[in-house]
C-alpha positions in Angstrom: -25.9 -54.0 32.0 -23.2 -52.7 29.3 -26.4 -53.5 26.9 -29.2 -51.4 28.9 -27.0 -48.7 29.4 -26.5 -48.3 25.6 -30.3 -48.9 25.1 -31.3 -46.4 27.1 -28.5 -43.8 25.6 -29.8 -44.9 22.0 -34.0 -44.2 23.2 -32.8 -41.3 24.9 -31.0 -40.1 21.7 -34.3 -40.9 19.6 -36.8 -39.3 21.9 -34.3 -35.8 21.7 -34.2 -35.9 17.9 -38.6 -36.4 17.9 -38.7 -33.6 20.1 -36.1 -31.5 17.7 -37.9 -32.7 14.3 -41.6 -32.2 15.9 -41.9 -28.4 15.0 -40.5 -28.7 11.6 -42.6 -31.4 10.5 -45.4 -29.1 12.3 -44.4 -26.2 10.4 -44.6 -28.5 6.8 -48.0 -27.3 5.6 -47.3 -23.8 5.8 -43.9 -24.1 4.3 -45.7 -26.4 1.1 -48.1 -23.3 1.0 -45.6 -21.0 1.0 -43.6 -22.5 -2.2 -47.0 -22.5 -4.0 -47.5 -19.3 -3.8 -44.1 -18.5 -4.7 -44.3 -20.6 -7.5 -47.6 -18.3 -8.5 -46.1 -15.3 -8.2 -42.7 -16.6 -9.9 -45.3 -17.9 -12.8 -47.0 -14.3 -13.2 -43.7 -12.5 -13.1 -42.7 -14.3 -16.1 -46.0 -13.7 -17.9 -45.4 -9.9 -17.1 -42.0 -10.0 -18.0 -42.7 -11.3 -21.8 -45.6 -8.7 -21.9 -43.3 -6.2 -20.9 -40.8 -7.2 -24.0 -43.8 -7.8 -26.4 -44.4 -3.7 -25.2 -40.9 -2.8 -25.8 -40.9 -4.4 -29.5 -43.9 -2.4 -30.3 -42.9 0.5 -28.9 -39.6 0.2 -31.0 -41.7 -0.5 -33.7 -44.1 2.7 -33.2 -41.0 4.6 -32.9 -39.6 3.5 -36.3 -43.0 4.3 -37.9 -43.2 7.5 -36.2 -39.6 8.5 -37.6 -40.3 7.7 -41.3 -43.8 9.4 -40.4 -41.7 12.5 -39.5 -39.8 12.0 -42.6 -42.6 12.1 -44.9 -44.0 15.1 -43.3 -40.7 17.2 -43.7 -40.5 16.1 -47.3 -44.4 17.2 -48.2 -43.4 20.5 -46.2 -40.3 21.1 -48.0 -42.3 20.0 -51.2 -45.2 22.9 -50.9 -42.7 25.7 -49.7 -41.5 25.4 -53.3 
């Protein structure tokens, strides 16, 4: 008699567990697609970050080149002013 009660409680608990897990399992495909989309966006963000770093380095180089050109222009103006 006690065996049947224990077996009934265990089966009832398994049914409740299955009913609780079912919605989560039903959402797994959507969650997987969302995870893949997030990974894709992360890769895009990484590519944009590296492109921004390259642009920043290029802007620094151009700024240095502009400073040198400005110095040369000032020197030329000074020489012509004599």
